[in-house]
All heavy atoms as a GROMACS GRO file, in nm:
protein
  621
    1MET      N    1  15.768  12.171  15.924
    1MET     CA    2  15.638  12.206  15.893
    1MET      C    3  15.640  12.290  15.756
    1MET      O    4  15.698  12.402  15.752
    1MET     CB    5  15.576  12.294  16.006
    1MET     CG    6  15.434  12.292  15.995
    1MET     SD    7  15.366  12.345  16.161
    1MET     CE    8  15.246  12.458  16.117
    2GLY      N    9  15.572  12.241  15.660
    2GLY     CA   10  15.558  12.315  15.530
    2GLY      C   11  15.652  12.280  15.422
    2GLY      O   12  15.640  12.330  15.319
    3ASP      N   13  15.750  12.192  15.459
    3ASP     CA   14  15.842  12.152  15.347
    3ASP      C   15  15.771  12.056  15.246
    3ASP      O   16  15.824  12.038  15.136
    3ASP     CB   17  15.966  12.100  15.397
    3ASP     CG   18  15.962  11.971  15.469
    3ASP    OD1   19  15.846  11.926  15.497
    3ASP    OD2   20  16.061  11.906  15.503
    4GLY      N   21  15.676  11.979  15.293
    4GLY     CA   22  15.605  11.890  15.196
    4GLY      C   23  15.685  11.767  15.154
    4GLY      O   24  15.643  11.702  15.057
    5GLY      N   25  15.790  11.726  15.225
    5GLY     CA   26  15.875  11.620  15.178
    5GLY      C   27  15.835  11.482  15.235
    5GLY      O   28  15.896  11.387  15.199
    6TRP      N   29  15.745  11.491  15.330
    6TRP     CA   30  15.715  11.360  15.387
    6TRP      C   31  15.565  11.338  15.400
    6TRP      O   32  15.494  11.423  15.446
    6TRP     CB   33  15.773  11.352  15.530
    6TRP     CG   34  15.759  11.229  15.597
    6TRP    CD1   35  15.830  11.111  15.590
    6TRP    CD2   36  15.650  11.191  15.703
    6TRP    NE1   37  15.791  11.008  15.675
    6TRP    CE2   38  15.680  11.066  15.744
    6TRP    CE3   39  15.557  11.266  15.762
    6TRP    CZ2   40  15.598  10.996  15.842
    6TRP    CZ3   41  15.481  11.205  15.861
    6TRP    CH2   42  15.504  11.072  15.901
    7TYR      N   43  15.509  11.219  15.368
    7TYR     CA   44  15.376  11.185  15.382
    7TYR      C   45  15.368  11.059  15.474
    7TYR      O   46  15.448  10.970  15.473
    7TYR     CB   47  15.321  11.140  15.245
    7TYR     CG   48  15.310  11.254  15.147
    7TYR    CD1   49  15.395  11.256  15.041
    7TYR    CD2   50  15.211  11.362  15.155
    7TYR    CE1   51  15.388  11.361  14.952
    7TYR    CE2   52  15.205  11.450  15.070
    7TYR     CZ   53  15.289  11.461  14.957
    7TYR     OH   54  15.279  11.557  14.876
    8TYR      N   55  15.264  11.064  15.562
    8TYR     CA   56  15.248  10.936  15.635
    8TYR      C   57  15.175  10.836  15.551
    8TYR      O   58  15.070  10.858  15.500
    8TYR     CB   59  15.162  10.974  15.753
    8TYR     CG   60  15.110  10.844  15.832
    8TYR    CD1   61  15.214  10.780  15.910
    8TYR    CD2   62  14.990  10.803  15.829
    8TYR    CE1   63  15.178  10.660  15.976
    8TYR    CE2   64  14.957  10.688  15.887
    8TYR     CZ   65  15.048  10.609  15.965
    8TYR     OH   66  15.012  10.503  16.024
    9VAL      N   67  15.236  10.724  15.535
    9VAL     CA   68  15.183  10.621  15.458
    9VAL      C   69  15.184  10.489  15.554
    9VAL      O   70  15.285  10.445  15.591
    9VAL     CB   71  15.259  10.593  15.332
    9VAL    CG1   72  15.204  10.468  15.255
    9VAL    CG2   73  15.267  10.710  15.244
   10PRO      N   74  15.068  10.432  15.584
   10PRO     CA   75  15.071  10.317  15.661
   10PRO      C   76  15.128  10.197  15.596
   10PRO      O   77  15.122  10.189  15.470
   10PRO     CB   78  14.922  10.298  15.695
   10PRO     CG   79  14.846  10.369  15.591
   10PRO     CD   80  14.941  10.490  15.550
   11LYS      N   81  15.192  10.105  15.662
   11LYS     CA   82  15.265   9.994  15.609
   11LYS      C   83  15.163   9.888  15.591
   11LYS      O   84  15.139   9.790  15.669
   11LYS     CB   85  15.363   9.942  15.699
   11LYS     CG   86  15.468  10.044  15.734
   11LYS     CD   87  15.558  10.075  15.608
   11LYS     CE   88  15.670  10.175  15.641
   11LYS     NZ   89  15.731  10.234  15.534
   12VAL      N   90  15.091   9.901  15.463
   12VAL     CA   91  14.982   9.803  15.427
   12VAL      C   92  15.019   9.738  15.300
   12VAL      O   93  15.057   9.812  15.198
   12VAL     CB   94  14.847   9.885  15.424
   12VAL    CG1   95  14.737   9.780  15.376
   12VAL    CG2   96  14.817   9.941  15.559
   13TRP      N   97  15.018   9.611  15.290
   13TRP     CA   98  15.041   9.545  15.155
   13TRP      C   99  14.904   9.546  15.084
   13TRP      O  100  14.803   9.503  15.137
   13TRP     CB  101  15.094   9.409  15.182
   13TRP     CG  102  15.111   9.344  15.044
   13TRP    CD1  103  15.222   9.337  14.972
   13TRP    CD2  104  15.011   9.251  14.976
   13TRP    NE1  105  15.207   9.264  14.860
   13TRP    CE2  106  15.081   9.209  14.860
   13TRP    CE3  107  14.886   9.211  14.996
   13TRP    CZ2  108  15.015   9.125  14.765
   13TRP    CZ3  109  14.831   9.129  14.905
   13TRP    CH2  110  14.895   9.091  14.789
   14THR      N  111  14.903   9.582  14.956
   14THR     CA  112  14.788   9.571  14.869
   14THR      C  113  14.818   9.506  14.742
   14THR      O  114  14.934   9.513  14.691
   14THR     CB  115  14.737   9.718  14.845
   14THR    OG1  116  14.838   9.779  14.780
   14THR    CG2  117  14.698   9.788  14.969
   15PRO      N  118  14.721   9.423  14.693
   15PRO     CA  119  14.756   9.353  14.567
   15PRO      C  120  14.774   9.431  14.437
   15PRO      O  121  14.838   9.399  14.338
   15PRO     CB  122  14.634   9.258  14.553
   15PRO     CG  123  14.527   9.328  14.627
   15PRO     CD  124  14.592   9.389  14.741
   16TYR      N  125  14.719   9.556  14.444
   16TYR     CA  126  14.731   9.652  14.336
   16TYR      C  127  14.856   9.744  14.335
   16TYR      O  128  14.871   9.834  14.256
   16TYR     CB  129  14.607   9.728  14.307
   16TYR     CG  130  14.566   9.810  14.426
   16TYR    CD1  131  14.621   9.933  14.454
   16TYR    CD2  132  14.471   9.763  14.517
   16TYR    CE1  133  14.581  10.008  14.562
   16TYR    CE2  134  14.430   9.834  14.630
   16TYR     CZ  135  14.483   9.960  14.642
   16TYR     OH  136  14.449  10.026  14.757
   17GLY      N  137  14.943   9.732  14.424
   17GLY     CA  138  15.067   9.808  14.421
   17GLY      C  139  15.086   9.904  14.538
   17GLY      O  140  15.194   9.967  14.547
   18GLY      N  141  14.988   9.922  14.616
   18GLY     CA  142  14.997  10.008  14.732
   18GLY      C  143  14.970  10.153  14.700
   18GLY      O  144  14.908  10.190  14.600
   19TRP      N  145  15.027  10.249  14.774
   19TRP     CA  146  14.997  10.389  14.757
   19TRP      C  147  15.080  10.439  14.649
   19TRP      O  148  15.197  10.410  14.633
   19TRP     CB  149  15.038  10.458  14.888
   19TRP     CG  150  14.974  10.408  15.007
   19TRP    CD1  151  15.026  10.318  15.099
   19TRP    CD2  152  14.841  10.422  15.051
   19TRP    NE1  153  14.931  10.284  15.188
   19TRP    CE2  154  14.818  10.339  15.168
   19TRP    CE3  155  14.729  10.494  15.003
   19TRP    CZ2  156  14.704  10.345  15.233
   19TRP    CZ3  157  14.607  10.488  15.066
   19TRP    CH2  158  14.596  10.415  15.187
   20TRP      N  159  15.017  10.530  14.562
   20TRP     CA  160  15.084  10.590  14.451
   20TRP      C  161  15.143  10.487  14.353
   20TRP      O  162  15.253  10.506  14.307
   20TRP     CB  163  15.186  10.694  14.489
   20TRP     CG  164  15.117  10.799  14.587
   20TRP    CD1  165  15.032  10.888  14.550
   20TRP    CD2  166  15.149  10.820  14.720
   20TRP    NE1  167  14.999  10.969  14.653
   20TRP    CE2  168  15.077  10.927  14.762
   20TRP    CE3  169  15.234  10.759  14.807
   20TRP    CZ2  170  15.064  10.981  14.891
   20TRP    CZ3  171  15.239  10.798  14.946
   20TRP    CH2  172  15.157  10.917  14.982
   21ALA      N  173  15.076  10.386  14.313
   21ALA     CA  174  15.130  10.282  14.235
   21ALA      C  175  15.130  10.327  14.098
   21ALA      O  176  15.044  10.405  14.052
   21ALA     CB  177  15.042  10.156  14.250
   22ASN      N  178  15.240  10.295  14.021
   22ASN     CA  179  15.247  10.328  13.875
   22ASN      C  180  15.323  10.214  13.812
   22ASN      O  181  15.438  10.205  13.780
   22ASN     CB  182  15.328  10.457  13.867
   22ASN     CG  183  15.327  10.498  13.713
   22ASN    OD1  184  15.246  10.456  13.635
   22ASN    ND2  185  15.415  10.595  13.677
   23PRO      N  186  15.240  10.103  13.786
   23PRO     CA  187  15.302   9.978  13.735
   23PRO      C  188  15.357   9.995  13.596
   23PRO      O  189  15.306  10.075  13.519
   23PRO     CB  190  15.186   9.875  13.739
   23PRO     CG  191  15.057   9.951  13.741
   23PRO     CD  192  15.096  10.088  13.809
   24ALA      N  193  15.456   9.920  13.567
   24ALA     CA  194  15.514   9.924  13.434
   24ALA      C  195  15.408   9.867  13.330
   24ALA      O  196  15.333   9.776  13.360
   24ALA     CB  197  15.645   9.833  13.426
   25ASN      N  198  15.407   9.926  13.211
   25ASN     CA  199  15.325   9.883  13.101
   25ASN      C  200  15.180   9.892  13.131
   25ASN      O  201  15.096   9.810  13.081
   25ASN     CB  202  15.362   9.739  13.062
   25ASN     CG  203  15.505   9.733  13.009
   25ASN    OD1  204  15.555   9.819  12.945
   25ASN    ND2  205  15.570   9.620  13.036
   26TRP      N  206  15.136   9.992  13.211
   26TRP     CA  207  14.995   9.984  13.242
   26TRP      C  208  14.900  10.023  13.131
   26TRP      O  209  14.794   9.977  13.120
   26TRP     CB  210  14.967  10.089  13.372
   26TRP     CG  211  14.977  10.239  13.325
   26TRP    CD1  212  15.089  10.310  13.332
   26TRP    CD2  213  14.882  10.318  13.277
   26TRP    NE1  214  15.071  10.432  13.293
   26TRP    CE2  215  14.936  10.444  13.253
   26TRP    CE3  216  14.744  10.293  13.249
   26TRP    CZ2  217  14.864  10.563  13.205
   26TRP    CZ3  218  14.675  10.410  13.199
   26TRP    CH2  219  14.733  10.532  13.168
   27LYS      N  220  14.948  10.106  13.036
   27LYS     CA  221  14.876  10.136  12.918
   27LYS      C  222  14.858  10.014  12.829
   27LYS      O  223  14.742   9.987  12.775
   27LYS     CB  224  14.940  10.246  12.840
   27LYS     CG  225  14.940  10.380  12.904
   27LYS     CD  226  15.004  10.490  12.822
   27LYS     CE  227  14.996  10.618  12.889
   27LYS     NZ  228  15.067  10.727  12.818
   28ARG      N  229  14.956   9.935  12.816
   28ARG     CA  230  14.953   9.818  12.732
   28ARG      C  231  14.856   9.709  12.793
   28ARG      O  232  14.766   9.648  12.739
   28ARG     CB  233  15.087   9.750  12.719
   28ARG     CG  234  15.090   9.632  12.622
   28ARG     CD  235  15.215   9.554  12.642
   28ARG     NE  236  15.216   9.498  12.779
   28ARG     CZ  237  15.298   9.403  12.825
   28ARG    NH1  238  15.396   9.364  12.741
   28ARG    NH2  239  15.292   9.367  12.937
   29ASN      N  240  14.866   9.697  12.931
   29ASN     CA  241  14.784   9.601  12.996
   29ASN      C  242  14.637   9.644  12.996
   29ASN      O  243  14.558   9.566  12.977
   29ASN     CB  244  14.825   9.588  13.140
   29ASN     CG  245  14.974   9.530  13.162
   29ASN    OD1  246  15.013   9.465  13.062
   29ASN    ND2  247  15.026   9.547  13.270
   30THR      N  248  14.609   9.779  13.002
   30THR     CA  249  14.482   9.824  12.991
   30THR      C  250  14.421   9.795  12.855
   30THR      O  251  14.313   9.773  12.833
   30THR     CB  252  14.472   9.967  13.025
   30THR    OG1  253  14.523  10.000  13.158
   30THR    CG2  254  14.333  10.030  13.021
   31GLY      N  255  14.506   9.819  12.754
   31GLY     CA  256  14.464   9.796  12.615
   31GLY      C  257  14.426   9.643  12.598
   31GLY      O  258  14.332   9.612  12.530
   32PHE      N  259  14.518   9.554  12.650
   32PHE     CA  260  14.486   9.408  12.637
   32PHE      C  261  14.357   9.378  12.701
   32PHE      O  262  14.272   9.297  12.653
   32PHE     CB  263  14.590   9.325  12.703
   32PHE     CG  264  14.724   9.323  12.623
   32PHE    CD1  265  14.845   9.292  12.680
   32PHE    CD2  266  14.722   9.343  12.483
   32PHE    CE1  267  14.958   9.275  12.606
   32PHE    CE2  268  14.838   9.333  12.406
   32PHE     CZ  269  14.953   9.298  12.473
   33ALA      N  270  14.321   9.433  12.819
   33ALA     CA  271  14.202   9.405  12.889
   33ALA      C  272  14.084   9.466  12.805
   33ALA      O  273  13.980   9.390  12.795
   33ALA     CB  274  14.207   9.474  13.025
   34GLY      N  275  14.100   9.577  12.755
   34GLY     CA  276  13.990   9.628  12.670
   34GLY      C  277  13.963   9.541  12.545
   34GLY      O  278  13.843   9.521  12.514
   35VAL      N  279  14.061   9.501  12.481
   35VAL     CA  280  14.046   9.414  12.360
   35VAL      C  281  13.980   9.279  12.409
   35VAL      O  282  13.889   9.227  12.342
   35VAL     CB  283  14.177   9.387  12.297
   35VAL    CG1  284  14.174   9.280  12.193
   35VAL    CG2  285  14.228   9.523  12.226
   36ALA      N  286  14.023   9.223  12.514
   36ALA     CA  287  13.970   9.103  12.574
   36ALA      C  288  13.813   9.116  12.600
   36ALA      O  289  13.729   9.028  12.557
   36ALA     CB  290  14.041   9.046  12.694
   37ILE      N  291  13.776   9.232  12.661
   37ILE     CA  292  13.631   9.251  12.688
   37ILE      C  293  13.556   9.271  12.569
   37ILE      O  294  13.449   9.220  12.551
   37ILE     CB  295  13.629   9.372  12.787
   37ILE    CG1  296  13.673   9.338  12.920
   37ILE    CG2  297  13.490   9.425  12.793
   37ILE    CD1  298  13.688   9.455  13.012
   38GLY      N  299  13.620   9.340  12.463
   38GLY     CA  300  13.545   9.363  12.341
   38GLY      C  301  13.532   9.224  12.269
   38GLY      O  302  13.412   9.197  12.209
   39VAL      N  303  13.622   9.127  12.270
   39VAL     CA  304  13.612   9.005  12.206
   39VAL      C  305  13.503   8.924  12.272
   39VAL      O  306  13.417   8.856  12.216
   39VAL     CB  307  13.744   8.927  12.196
   39VAL    CG1  308  13.722   8.792  12.159
   39VAL    CG2  309  13.843   8.998  12.098
   40ILE      N  310  13.498   8.924  12.393
   40ILE     CA  311  13.398   8.856  12.482
   40ILE      C  312  13.258   8.904  12.442
   40ILE      O  313  13.163   8.828  12.421
   40ILE     CB  314  13.421   8.853  12.628
   40ILE    CG1  315  13.542   8.777  12.659
   40ILE    CG2  316  13.312   8.810  12.711
   40ILE    CD1  317  13.602   8.793  12.798
   41PHE      N  318  13.240   9.037  12.437
   41PHE     CA  319  13.109   9.100  12.408
   41PHE      C  320  13.072   9.071  12.264
   41PHE      O  321  12.951   9.054  12.236
   41PHE     CB  322  13.105   9.246  12.444
   41PHE     CG  323  13.087   9.274  12.586
   41PHE    CD1  324  13.174   9.351  12.652
   41PHE    CD2  325  12.964   9.236  12.654
   41PHE    CE1  326  13.149   9.377  12.794
   41PHE    CE2  327  12.945   9.262  12.781
   41PHE     CZ  328  13.036   9.337  12.851
   42MET      N  329  13.162   9.067  12.175
   42MET     CA  330  13.131   9.038  12.035
   42MET      C  331  13.078   8.890  12.022
   42MET      O  332  12.988   8.862  11.952
   42MET     CB  333  13.249   9.060  11.945
   42MET     CG  334  13.275   9.206  11.916
   42MET     SD  335  13.423   9.237  11.823
   42MET     CE  336  13.436   9.116  11.709
   43GLY      N  337  13.139   8.806  12.092
   43GLY     CA  338  13.101   8.664  12.099
   43GLY      C  339  12.965   8.646  12.155
   43GLY      O  340  12.875   8.572  12.099
   44LEU      N  341  12.935   8.717  12.273
   44LEU     CA  342  12.802   8.713  12.332
   44LEU      C  343  12.700   8.773  12.239
   44LEU      O  344  12.587   8.722  12.233
   44LEU     CB  345  12.805   8.792  12.470
   44LEU     CG  346  12.878   8.724  12.581
   44LEU    CD1  347  12.891   8.815  12.702
   44LEU    CD2  348  12.806   8.593  12.622
   45PHE      N  349  12.731   8.882  12.167
   45PHE     CA  350  12.638   8.943  12.081
   45PHE      C  351  12.605   8.845  11.970
   45PHE      O  352  12.486   8.842  11.931
   45PHE     CB  353  12.697   9.077  12.023
   45PHE     CG  354  12.617   9.135  11.930
   45PHE    CD1  355  12.506   9.223  11.962
   45PHE    CD2  356  12.637   9.122  11.792
   45PHE    CE1  357  12.435   9.280  11.879
   45PHE    CE2  358  12.557   9.191  11.703
   45PHE     CZ  359  12.455   9.267  11.736
   46SER      N  360  12.698   8.784  11.911
   46SER     CA  361  12.677   8.692  11.796
   46SER      C  362  12.592   8.567  11.844
   46SER      O  363  12.500   8.532  11.766
   46SER     CB  364  12.798   8.648  11.730
   46SER     OG  365  12.877   8.566  11.815
   47VAL      N  366  12.611   8.518  11.962
   47VAL     CA  367  12.532   8.399  12.005
   47VAL      C  368  12.399   8.445  12.035
   47VAL      O  369  12.296   8.380  12.005
   47VAL     CB  370  12.607   8.350  12.138
   47VAL    CG1  371  12.504   8.260  12.202
   47VAL    CG2  372  12.739   8.271  12.105
   48SER      N  373  12.384   8.564  12.090
   48SER     CA  374  12.245   8.623  12.119
   48SER      C  375  12.169   8.647  11.998
   48SER      O  376  12.053   8.618  11.991
   48SER     CB  377  12.260   8.750  12.199
   48SER     OG  378  12.132   8.806  12.223
   49ALA      N  379  12.227   8.705  11.900
   49ALA     CA  380  12.164   8.732  11.775
   49ALA      C  381  12.125   8.608  11.698
   49ALA      O  382  12.017   8.598  11.640
   49ALA     CB  383  12.252   8.825  11.683
   50ALA      N  384  12.202   8.515  11.707
   50ALA     CA  385  12.173   8.376  11.646
   50ALA      C  386  12.051   8.304  11.712
   50ALA      O  387  11.980   8.232  11.644
   50ALA     CB  388  12.290   8.288  11.644
   51ARG      N  389  12.046   8.318  11.847
   51ARG     CA  390  11.933   8.250  11.912
   51ARG      C  391  11.804   8.328  11.936
   51ARG      O  392  11.711   8.268  11.995
   51ARG     CB  393  11.992   8.209  12.051
   51ARG     CG  394  12.101   8.103  12.041
   51ARG     CD  395  12.148   8.062  12.173
   51ARG     NE  396  12.252   7.957  12.171
   51ARG     CZ  397  12.296   7.894  12.263
   51ARG    NH1  398  12.237   7.897  12.387
   51ARG    NH2  399  12.389   7.805  12.244
   52GLU      N  400  11.806   8.454  11.899
   52GLU     CA  401  11.687   8.539  11.920
   52GLU      C  402  11.570   8.491  11.836
   52GLU      O  403  11.576   8.479  11.704
   52GLU     CB  404  11.731   8.680  11.896
   52GLU     CG  405  11.594   8.772  11.917
   52GLU     CD  406  11.629   8.922  11.897
   52GLU    OE1  407  11.759   8.950  11.876
   52GLU    OE2  408  11.541   8.997  11.911
   53ARG      N  409  11.460   8.450  11.900
   53ARG     CA  410  11.337   8.417  11.830
   53ARG      C  411  11.226   8.488  11.894
   53ARG      O  412  11.223   8.517  12.009
   53ARG     CB  413  11.320   8.266  11.846
   53ARG     CG  414  11.416   8.174  11.783
   53ARG     CD  415  11.431   8.193  11.639
   53ARG     NE  416  11.321   8.170  11.558
   53ARG     CZ  417  11.286   8.060  11.486
   53ARG    NH1  418  11.370   7.962  11.486
   53ARG    NH2  419  11.175   8.056  11.416
   54ARG      N  420  11.122   8.523  11.808
   54ARG     CA  421  11.001   8.581  11.857
   54ARG      C  422  10.880   8.508  11.805
   54ARG      O  423  10.846   8.528  11.690
   54ARG     CB  424  10.992   8.730  11.804
   54ARG     CG  425  11.110   8.809  11.851
   54ARG     CD  426  11.093   8.957  11.831
   54ARG     NE  427  11.216   9.036  11.873
   54ARG     CZ  428  11.234   9.070  11.991
   54ARG    NH1  429  11.148   9.050  12.086
   54ARG    NH2  430  11.339   9.134  12.018
   55PRO      N  431  10.824   8.428  11.895
   55PRO     CA  432  10.715   8.354  11.847
   55PRO      C  433  10.587   8.431  11.824
   55PRO      O  434  10.501   8.398  11.740
   55PRO     CB  435  10.685   8.255  11.967
   55PRO     CG  436  10.746   8.311  12.080
   55PRO     CD  437  10.858   8.398  12.031
   56VAL      N  438  10.571   8.541  11.880
   56VAL     CA  439  10.462   8.637  11.854
   56VAL      C  440  10.534   8.758  11.785
   56VAL      O  441  10.623   8.820  11.842
   56VAL     CB  442  10.396   8.675  11.980
   56VAL    CG1  443  10.290   8.788  11.945
   56VAL    CG2  444  10.330   8.557  12.047
   57ALA      N  445  10.478   8.796  11.678
   57ALA     CA  446  10.530   8.911  11.608
   57ALA      C  447  10.512   9.043  11.679
   57ALA      O  448  10.405   9.060  11.733
   57ALA     CB  449  10.472   8.920  11.460
   58PRO      N  450  10.608   9.129  11.696
   58PRO     CA  451  10.600   9.249  11.772
   58PRO      C  452  10.503   9.346  11.692
   58PRO      O  453  10.501   9.347  11.568
   58PRO     CB  454  10.736   9.297  11.780
   58PRO     CG  455  10.812   9.243  11.674
   58PRO     CD  456  10.750   9.109  11.643
   59TYR      N  457  10.434   9.436  11.767
   59TYR     CA  458  10.346   9.530  11.708
   59TYR      C  459  10.421   9.658  11.657
   59TYR      O  460  10.363   9.738  11.585
   59TYR     CB  461  10.232   9.570  11.798
   59TYR     CG  462  10.267   9.647  11.924
   59TYR    CD1  463  10.272   9.776  11.920
   59TYR    CD2  464  10.319   9.579  12.036
   59TYR    CE1  465  10.311   9.864  12.030
   59TYR    CE2  466  10.347   9.650  12.152
   59TYR     CZ  467  10.359   9.784  12.144
   59TYR     OH  468  10.394   9.855  12.258
   60LYS      N  469  10.548   9.685  11.695
   60LYS     CA  470  10.618   9.788  11.639
   60LYS      C  471  10.762   9.734  11.618
   60LYS      O  472  10.800   9.628  11.650
   60LYS     CB  473  10.631   9.899  11.744
   60LYS     CG  474  10.692   9.871  11.874
   60LYS     CD  475  10.706   9.991  11.968
   60LYS     CE  476  10.772   9.956  12.098
   60LYS     NZ  477  10.786  10.072  12.179
   61HIS      N  478  10.839   9.820  11.558
   61HIS     CA  479  10.972   9.776  11.514
   61HIS      C  480  11.068   9.760  11.631
   61HIS      O  481  11.062   9.854  11.720
   61HIS     CB  482  11.034   9.873  11.411
   61HIS     CG  483  11.172   9.846  11.367
   61HIS    ND1  484  11.207   9.737  11.299
   61HIS    CD2  485  11.286   9.908  11.408
   61HIS    CE1  486  11.345   9.732  11.276
   61HIS    NE2  487  11.397   9.834  11.345
   62ILE      N  488  11.146   9.658  11.634
   62ILE     CA  489  11.237   9.644  11.744
   62ILE      C  490  11.383   9.644  11.682
   62ILE      O  491  11.404   9.573  11.587
   62ILE     CB  492  11.219   9.506  11.814
   62ILE    CG1  493  11.080   9.507  11.881
   62ILE    CG2  494  11.333   9.486  11.920
   62ILE    CD1  495  11.048   9.378  11.944
   63PRO      N  496  11.471   9.727  11.727
   63PRO     CA  497  11.604   9.747  11.658
   63PRO      C  498  11.687   9.605  11.646
   63PRO      O  499  11.754   9.591  11.546
   63PRO     CB  500  11.681   9.835  11.748
   63PRO     CG  501  11.577   9.912  11.827
   63PRO     CD  502  11.467   9.832  11.842
   64SER      N  503  11.665   9.517  11.736
   64SER     CA  504  11.742   9.387  11.720
   64SER      C  505  11.701   9.306  11.609
   64SER      O  506  11.764   9.215  11.564
   64SER     CB  507  11.734   9.310  11.848
   64SER     OG  508  11.603   9.266  11.874
   65GLN      N  509  11.583   9.347  11.541
   65GLN     CA  510  11.540   9.272  11.421
   65GLN      C  511  11.629   9.297  11.300
   65GLN      O  512  11.628   9.210  11.218
   65GLN     CB  513  11.395   9.314  11.392
   65GLN     CG  514  11.292   9.256  11.489
   65GLN     CD  515  11.152   9.300  11.450
   65GLN    OE1  516  11.131   9.419  11.413
   65GLN    NE2  517  11.058   9.208  11.459
   66MET      N  518  11.715   9.402  11.313
   66MET     CA  519  11.803   9.433  11.199
   66MET      C  520  11.917   9.318  11.198
   66MET      O  521  11.958   9.289  11.073
   66MET     CB  522  11.865   9.567  11.211
   66MET     CG  523  11.764   9.680  11.195
   66MET     SD  524  11.842   9.838  11.185
   66MET     CE  525  11.885   9.860  11.367
   67TRP      N  526  11.954   9.264  11.298
   67TRP     CA  527  12.067   9.170  11.297
   67TRP      C  528  12.022   9.034  11.343
   67TRP      O  529  12.103   8.943  11.335
   67TRP     CB  530  12.182   9.219  11.381
   67TRP     CG  531  12.147   9.252  11.524
   67TRP    CD1  532  12.127   9.174  11.621
   67TRP    CD2  533  12.136   9.389  11.572
   67TRP    NE1  534  12.099   9.236  11.736
   67TRP    CE2  535  12.097   9.366  11.715
   67TRP    CE3  536  12.140   9.512  11.525
   67TRP    CZ2  537  12.076   9.477  11.793
   67TRP    CZ3  538  12.120   9.610  11.607
   67TRP    CH2  539  12.081   9.603  11.737
   68ALA      N  540  11.898   9.007  11.385
   68ALA     CA  541  11.857   8.877  11.427
   68ALA      C  542  11.846   8.784  11.306
   68ALA      O  543  11.799   8.828  11.202
   68ALA     CB  544  11.723   8.883  11.505
   69LYS      N  545  11.887   8.668  11.320
   69LYS     CA  546  11.897   8.566  11.211
   69LYS      C  547  11.752   8.522  11.156
   69LYS      O  548  11.735   8.503  11.041
   69LYS     CB  549  11.973   8.453  11.254
   69LYS     CG  550  11.997   8.335  11.149
   69LYS     CD  551  12.064   8.219  11.206
   69LYS     CE  552  12.204   8.225  11.176
   69LYS     NZ  553  12.282   8.095  11.212
   70HIS      N  554  11.667   8.496  11.257
   70HIS     CA  555  11.531   8.447  11.223
   70HIS      C  556  11.417   8.558  11.218
   70HIS      O  557  11.300   8.531  11.220
   70HIS     CB  558  11.489   8.346  11.328
   70HIS     CG  559  11.584   8.236  11.337
   70HIS    ND1  560  11.600   8.137  11.234
   70HIS    CD2  561  11.684   8.201  11.428
   70HIS    CE1  562  11.693   8.051  11.281
   70HIS    NE2  563  11.743   8.089  11.389
   71ALA      N  564  11.461   8.689  11.214
   71ALA     CA  565  11.363   8.801  11.213
   71ALA      C  566  11.260   8.781  11.100
   71ALA      O  567  11.138   8.805  11.106
   71ALA     CB  568  11.420   8.922  11.211
   72LYS      N  569  11.302   8.754  10.983
   72LYS     CA  570  11.216   8.746  10.866
   72LYS      C  571  11.126   8.627  10.866
   72LYS      O  572  11.008   8.629  10.821
   72LYS     CB  573  11.288   8.741  10.731
   72LYS     CG  574  11.368   8.877  10.706
   72LYS     CD  575  11.434   8.874  10.573
   72LYS     CE  576  11.503   9.008  10.554
   72LYS     NZ  577  11.579   9.010  10.433
   73VAL      N  578  11.169   8.522  10.933
   73VAL     CA  579  11.086   8.391  10.956
   73VAL      C  580  10.979   8.427  11.062
   73VAL      O  581  10.861   8.387  11.044
   73VAL     CB  582  11.176   8.276  10.990
   73VAL    CG1  583  11.088   8.159  11.017
   73VAL    CG2  584  11.271   8.253  10.886
   74ASP      N  585  11.007   8.491  11.170
   74ASP     CA  586  10.925   8.518  11.283
   74ASP      C  587  10.828   8.620  11.257
   74ASP      O  588  10.723   8.636  11.311
   74ASP     CB  589  11.011   8.546  11.411
   74ASP     CG  590  11.081   8.424  11.460
   74ASP    OD1  591  11.051   8.310  11.414
   74ASP    OD2  592  11.182   8.443  11.528
   75ASP      N  593  10.864   8.731  11.171
   75ASP     CA  594  10.775   8.843  11.155
   75ASP      C  595  10.768   8.856  10.997
   75ASP      O  596  10.849   8.913  10.933
   75ASP     CB  597  10.840   8.974  11.207
   75ASP     CG  598  10.747   9.089  11.206
   75ASP    OD1  599  10.636   9.069  11.169
   75ASP    OD2  600  10.794   9.195  11.256
   76PRO      N  601  10.656   8.812  10.948
   76PRO     CA  602  10.636   8.818  10.800
   76PRO      C  603  10.635   8.967  10.744
   76PRO      O  604  10.651   8.984  10.622
   76PRO     CB  605  10.508   8.752  10.775
   76PRO     CG  606  10.477   8.679  10.896
   76PRO     CD  607  10.553   8.747  11.003
   77SER      N  608  10.612   9.065  10.828
   77SER     CA  609  10.589   9.200  10.776
   77SER      C  610  10.723   9.268  10.736
   77SER      O  611  10.733   9.372  10.682
   77SER     CB  612  10.530   9.284  10.882
   77SER     OG  613  10.600   9.305  10.987
   78LEU      N  614  10.837   9.191  10.765
   78LEU     CA  615  10.968   9.256  10.742
   78LEU      C  616  11.000   9.235  10.596
   78LEU      O  617  11.019   9.158  10.519
   78LEU     CB  618  11.075   9.187  10.826
   78LEU     CG  619  11.066   9.233  10.971
   78LEU    CD1  620  11.173   9.159  11.048
   78LEU    CD2  621  11.093   9.380  10.993
   0.00000   0.00000   0.00000
């Protein structure tokens, strides 16, 4: 009692490595995942900006008009 050398850990298999997991290369793998998510979001952003159209001109400035492809065509006040 008090030596702190033993923890009760149930014998459970888990896909992420179990209790106190410290997988090899976790920083590199996290970096790869972050870059992949960034590339996906950049692609989604470019597709969204290319397809954004406003048939009715907005009554106030909308920030997405700075990068929208058809903003000057849709809103003559720009």
